[in-house]
C-alpha atoms as one frame of an Amber mdcrd trajectory, in Angstrom:
protein
 -44.569 -21.533  91.237 -42.347 -19.766  93.757 -41.422 -23.141  95.268 -39.373
 -23.967  92.163 -35.964 -22.643  91.274 -35.188 -23.659  87.714 -31.840 -23.261
  86.026 -32.906 -23.580  82.387 -36.597 -22.649  82.167 -38.689 -19.703  83.368
 -42.374 -19.541  84.236 -44.814 -16.703  84.755 -48.460 -17.302  85.670 -50.620
 -14.394  84.573 -53.816 -13.198  86.228 -56.041 -14.779  83.581 -54.706 -18.276
  84.241 -52.213 -18.372  81.368 -48.790 -19.817  82.214 -45.883 -18.571  80.095
 -43.117 -21.181  79.996 -39.837 -19.958  78.465 -36.866 -22.131  77.556 -34.011
 -20.117  79.004 -30.633 -20.803  77.413 -30.711 -17.922  74.905 -26.945 -17.704
  74.507 -26.950 -21.151  72.818 -30.361 -20.885  71.118 -32.198 -22.774  73.894
 -30.779 -26.176  72.990 -32.321 -28.943  75.053 -29.937 -30.191  77.699 -30.791
 -33.133  79.907 -31.395 -30.675  82.746 -33.725 -28.532  80.608 -35.784 -31.564
  79.602 -36.125 -32.666  83.213 -36.909 -29.175  84.533 -39.463 -28.438  81.810
 -41.160 -31.777  82.440 -41.273 -31.067  86.179 -42.661 -27.601  85.544 -45.374
 -28.768  83.134 -46.523 -31.434  85.586 -46.814 -28.778  88.287 -48.796 -26.528
  85.942 -51.099 -29.392  85.032 -51.859 -29.916  88.729 -52.415 -26.188  89.392
 -56.166 -25.460  89.213 -55.464 -21.775  88.610 -53.685 -22.524  85.334 -56.061
 -22.932  82.385 -53.678 -22.899  79.396 -49.940 -22.822  78.686 -47.782 -20.870
  76.230 -44.381 -22.432  75.458 -41.703 -20.161  73.972 -37.959 -19.523  73.932
 -35.943 -16.653  75.339 -33.891 -14.575  72.925 -33.783 -15.035  69.151 -34.612
 -18.752  68.957 -37.406 -21.045  70.000 -35.185 -24.112  70.337 -32.261 -25.374
  68.228 -32.656 -29.050  69.154 -30.849 -31.312  71.578 -27.563 -30.226  73.105
 -25.051 -31.989  70.823 -22.229 -31.334  73.262 -24.012 -33.631  75.719 -24.535
 -36.233  72.993 -20.816 -36.153  72.171 -19.915 -36.425  75.851 -22.303 -39.369
  76.170 -20.539 -41.252  73.393 -17.524 -41.705  75.661 -19.370 -41.826  78.979
 -17.984 -44.240  81.550 -21.224 -46.236  81.721 -21.107 -46.899  77.982 -22.001
 -44.557  75.146 -25.176 -46.279  73.978 -26.648 -46.510  77.480 -25.800 -42.895
  78.304 -27.254 -41.491  75.079 -30.393 -43.625  75.427 -31.005 -42.224  78.909
 -30.602 -38.658  77.651 -33.005 -39.360  74.798 -35.578 -40.795  77.192 -35.584
 -37.559  79.224 -36.478 -35.642  76.049 -39.024 -38.285  75.053 -40.844 -37.898
  78.365 -41.168 -34.164  77.681 -42.666 -34.778  74.219 -45.169 -37.332  75.544
 -46.194 -34.947  78.321 -46.834 -32.130  75.829 -49.118 -34.382  73.785 -50.970
 -35.732  76.818 -51.081 -32.849  79.324 -54.704 -32.114  80.197 -54.414 -28.414
  79.377 -54.013 -26.751  75.970 -50.475 -25.749  74.999 -49.669 -23.035  72.446
 -46.149 -22.845  71.024 -44.983 -19.270  70.412 -42.164 -19.634  67.884 -40.050
 -16.493  67.859 -37.118 -17.797  65.784 -35.525 -21.034  64.643 -37.109 -24.344
  65.645 -34.592 -26.988  64.668 -34.619 -30.790  65.021 -36.001 -31.618  68.470
 -36.998 -27.954  68.783 -39.270 -28.377  65.771 -40.640 -31.532  67.361 -41.564
 -29.603  70.501 -43.783 -27.478  68.236 -45.299 -30.575  66.623 -46.233 -31.866
  70.090 -48.086 -28.668  71.051 -51.783 -28.133  70.317 -51.448 -24.855  68.401
 -48.417 -23.062  66.960 -48.068 -19.302  66.494 -44.964 -18.398  64.484 -43.134
 -15.273  63.484 -42.917 -14.707  59.735 -39.142 -14.893  60.155 -39.228 -18.278
  61.939 -37.511 -21.294  60.364 -38.281 -24.975  60.862 -36.053 -27.968  60.077
 -35.348 -31.529  61.154 -31.649 -31.107  60.356 -30.485 -34.601  61.374 -28.957
 -35.887  58.136 -25.811 -33.747  58.264 -24.788 -35.414  61.539 -25.699 -38.926
  60.358 -28.774 -39.321  62.551 -32.536 -39.762  62.108 -35.372 -37.604  63.468
 -35.825 -38.272  67.162 -37.842 -36.948  70.102 -41.076 -37.531  68.207 -40.023
 -36.325  64.762 -40.463 -39.627  62.948 -43.863 -40.089  64.621 -45.377 -36.591
  64.611 -44.146 -35.032  61.358 -45.737 -37.539  58.930 -49.011 -37.401  60.871
 -49.190 -33.635  60.435 -47.510 -32.997  57.071 -47.969 -36.424  55.431 -45.461
 -39.222  54.854 -44.284 -38.020  51.430 -43.601 -34.467  52.597 -41.936 -35.758
  55.777 -39.537 -37.823  53.651 -38.710 -34.773  51.555 -38.006 -32.624  54.611
 -35.906 -35.327  56.295 -33.995 -36.836  53.355 -33.153 -33.477  51.748 -32.435
 -31.794  55.105 -34.812 -29.025  54.066 -35.360 -25.848  56.031 -38.975 -24.650
  55.950 -39.967 -21.021  55.936 -42.759 -20.054  58.299 -45.086 -19.683  55.300
 -44.423 -23.231  54.086 -44.762 -24.586  57.624 -48.212 -22.988  57.763 -49.195
 -24.566  54.422 -48.177 -27.956  55.841 -50.345 -27.392  58.973 -47.291 -27.241
  61.230 -48.087 -23.594  62.038 -51.580 -22.481  63.086 -51.141 -18.713  62.759
 -48.423 -16.649  61.123 -47.795 -13.135  62.470 -45.223 -10.373  62.547 -42.346
 -10.950  65.013 -43.607  -8.399  67.523 -47.066 -10.036  67.559 -46.032 -13.603
  68.399 -46.532 -13.520  72.159 -49.700 -11.402  72.091 -51.285 -13.729  69.524
 -50.260 -16.834  71.486 -51.752 -15.308  74.649 -54.993 -14.501  72.801 -55.378
 -18.104  71.616 -54.506 -19.432  75.073 -57.074 -17.115  76.707 -59.770 -18.219
  74.280 -59.163 -21.871  75.147 -58.821 -21.079  78.846 -62.273 -19.493  78.790
 -63.824 -22.623  77.250 -64.941 -25.935  78.790 -61.603 -27.131  80.151 -62.600
 -30.724  80.891 -64.231 -31.140  77.484 -61.071 -29.784  75.831 -58.905 -32.224
  77.773 -61.093 -35.153  76.682 -61.071 -33.912  73.073 -57.275 -33.637  73.151
 -57.006 -37.206  74.408 -59.444 -38.490  71.778 -57.765 -36.661  68.898 -54.420
 -38.067  69.956 -55.682 -41.647  70.122 -58.336 -41.933  67.409 -55.794 -42.420
  64.638 -54.670 -45.608  66.379 -58.252 -46.964  66.720 -60.633 -48.588  64.289
 -63.836 -46.625  63.700 -65.969 -48.839  65.946 -63.656 -48.315  68.922 -63.376
 -44.576  68.210 -67.171 -44.164  68.059 -67.538 -46.146  71.285 -64.998 -43.895
  73.030 -66.765 -40.787  71.699 -70.067 -42.015  73.115 -68.571 -42.791  76.527
 -66.837 -39.406  76.654 -69.987 -37.561  75.611 -72.039 -39.322  78.285 -69.432
 -38.365  80.889 -69.342 -34.723  79.762 -73.121 -34.276  79.998 -72.707 -34.398
  83.764 -70.289 -31.436  83.919 -71.154 -27.879  84.957 -69.748 -26.546  81.673
 -72.263 -28.631  79.720 -75.205 -27.716  81.969 -74.456 -23.993  81.778 -73.920
 -24.203  78.040 -77.262 -25.954  77.518 -79.098 -23.420  79.682 -77.604 -20.564
  77.654 -78.439 -22.312  74.376 -82.129 -22.811  75.201 -82.393 -19.332  76.699
 -81.243 -17.886  73.361 -83.798 -20.003  71.483 -86.648 -18.582  73.572 -85.805
 -15.009  72.568
């Protein structure tokens, strides 16, 4: 990744094929500026195309994961010369592209939540495949106090993970969730001590990186789309995917190992 010089995001590719992507505006809790959204999207696309990268860990520098969109940019957009609504919409679309990419990227993504994950920062977590959180982490949508609704995937992802009723409670009451409650609501996959967050996220990423990468990418796509399908269509897509995967080296090696164990 030496060809890239990012202002707001850092990346380290480790020897085992794990890419560590760090939001890098720690002095303002890694709020998502337009530039950060664009740079992170560019970086993730490059990592997706890199055959040496098998899995991705997304985290934040400093004491926060991400405290949402940069409200100073939103305020500036309200009086932008091209018209407030148009300017804000364009900024929102940059963040939306990042969320869609996280849900669709053909490599597993683990969020390593080291501190607060607020509003759009929480929604970044919801868009990742697995979430490792510090016991001191806090999650909130936090839109009501500024007269807005959940954006950047919040209104779509939160009810699908936590349920519609619980999503309404979190949003309407502007509730902050402890890491323990976030785990009970299936927002967090694993809860660990603060000093264990990155090591645990790396361990999960390595486990997935060592698995059948193409099968995982197909499974991720299916799991993301099946909720929108009727059962007949979903079963048809499962059958087509399974037929495709039987022709991969991962499947052939796995079958050979399976039958070799049965002969013992």
